[in-house]
C-alpha positions in Angstrom: 0.0 0.0 0.0 1.4 3.4 -0.9 1.9 6.2 1.5 0.6 9.6 0.4 3.1 12.3 0.7 1.9 15.9 1.0 3.4 19.1 -0.3 1.3 21.8 1.4 3.1 24.7 -0.2 1.8 23.5 -3.6 -1.8 23.0 -2.6 -4.4 25.3 -4.2 -7.2 24.1 -1.9 -9.4 23.1 -4.8 -10.6 20.0 -3.0 -10.4 17.7 -6.0 -8.4 15.2 -3.9 -11.1 15.2 -1.3 -13.8 14.5 -3.9 -11.7 11.7 -5.5 -11.1 10.1 -2.1 -14.7 10.1 -1.2 -15.6 8.6 -4.6 -13.1 5.8 -3.9 -14.6 5.0 -0.5 -18.3 5.8 -1.1 -18.9 6.0 -4.8 -20.2 9.4 -4.1 -18.8 12.9 -3.9 -18.6 14.6 -0.5 -16.3 15.6 2.3 -17.5 13.1 4.9 -16.5 10.0 2.9 -13.0 11.2 2.4 -9.8 10.2 4.2 -8.3 13.5 3.4 -9.0 17.1 4.6 -7.8 20.4 3.3 -7.4 23.0 6.1 -7.1 26.6 5.1 -5.8 29.4 7.3 -7.0 32.4 5.5 -5.3 34.9 7.8 -1.9 33.4 7.3 -2.5 32.3 3.7 -1.5 28.7 4.5 -3.0 25.4 3.5 -2.5 22.0 5.2 -3.3 18.7 3.7 -4.3 16.1 6.3 -4.3 12.4 5.4 -6.2 10.2 8.0 -3.8 7.4 9.2 -6.6 5.8 11.3 -10.4 5.7 11.3 -12.1 8.4 13.3 -15.5 10.2 13.5 -17.0 7.6 11.2 -14.4 8.3 8.5 -12.0 5.6 7.1 -8.2 5.7 7.2 -6.4 6.2 3.9 -5.9 2.9 2.2 -3.8 4.3 -0.7 -6.7 3.5 -3.0 -6.3 -0.3 -3.0 -7.6 -1.9 -6.2 -6.9 1.3 -8.2 -3.8 1.8 -10.5 -2.8 4.8 -8.5 -4.2 6.8 -5.6 -7.1 8.9 -6.9 -6.1 11.9 -4.9 -2.7 11.9 -6.5 -4.2 11.4 -10.0 -6.6 14.3 -9.7 -4.4 16.8 -8.0 -3.8 19.5 -10.7 -0.8 21.1 -8.9 1.2 18.0 -7.8 0.6 18.6 -4.1 0.3 14.9 -3.4 2.6 12.0 -4.3 2.3 8.3 -3.8 5.3 6.6 -2.3 5.6 2.8 -2.1 6.6 1.5 1.3 
């Protein structure tokens, strides 16, 4: 299973990764089904990508998109803020 590496400084906070992740898990688009969050600090102009390592609040841990060729969040990120690294 690959580990998803984040590059916060590249993130445009478009949330395509979140939608792709929820589609992988739920076959529907939405934030609650995703194993990834995008946190924006408007005041500081910073973005943080959070990948869930464990299940919490009814959300699943990231599984690296098992049964997919590559992790969907990585595939759909238009700015290269996410990378899949094999363990």
